[in-house]
C-alpha positions as a printed Julia matrix, in Angstrom:
55×3 Matrix{Float64}:
 -25.55   1.29  -10.15
 -22.4   -0.3    -8.75
 -22.38  -1.31   -5.13
 -19.55  -0.8    -2.68
 -18.71  -4.5    -3.02
 -18.55  -4.13   -6.82
 -16.18  -1.18   -6.46
 -13.98  -3.1    -4.01
 -13.81  -6.14   -6.3
 -12.92  -3.94   -9.27
 -10.13  -2.3    -7.3
  -8.76  -5.62   -6.02
  -8.42  -6.86   -9.6
  -5.7   -4.21   -9.99
  -3.79  -5.16   -6.84
  -1.33  -7.96   -7.62
  -1.26  -9.18   -4.02
  -5.05  -9.56   -4.22
  -6.11  -7.92   -0.97
  -6.28  -4.61    0.84
  -3.43  -3.59    3.08
  -3.81  -3.98    6.81
  -3.32  -0.92    9.04
  -0.34  -2.55   10.75
   1.39  -2.97    7.37
   1.12   0.75    6.71
   2.19   1.52   10.29
   5.27  -0.69    9.94
   6.41   1.27    6.9
   5.83   4.59    8.69
   7.71   3.4    11.78
  10.62   2.25    9.64
  10.76   5.61    7.85
  10.87   7.33   11.25
  13.65   5.08   12.51
  17.4    5.52   12.31
  17.49   2.53    9.92
  15.98   4.78    7.23
  18.36   7.69    7.88
  20.05   7.37    4.47
  16.79   7.29    2.53
  15.88  10.7     1.12
  13.79  12.03   -1.74
  11.82   8.91   -2.53
   8.17   7.93   -2.38
   7.66   4.59   -0.68
   4.58   2.88   -2.09
   2.95   0.5     0.37
   0.15  -0.58   -1.93
   0.4   -4.3    -2.61
   1.78  -3.64   -6.09
  -1.1   -1.42   -7.25
   1.24   1.17   -8.8
   2.91  -1.38  -11.1
  -0.34  -2.15  -12.91
């Protein structure tokens, strides 16, 4: 049976940046999306995943 550490290591092999995201990295993206700087951005999914979706 796989352990939690085994599952984490398997997942990290598919993340090009090689680590999990930190809460403040996710929060920064959310804050930017809520700001006036993102006012022209519509209809797009912003992936904050360390490159996981490109694998």
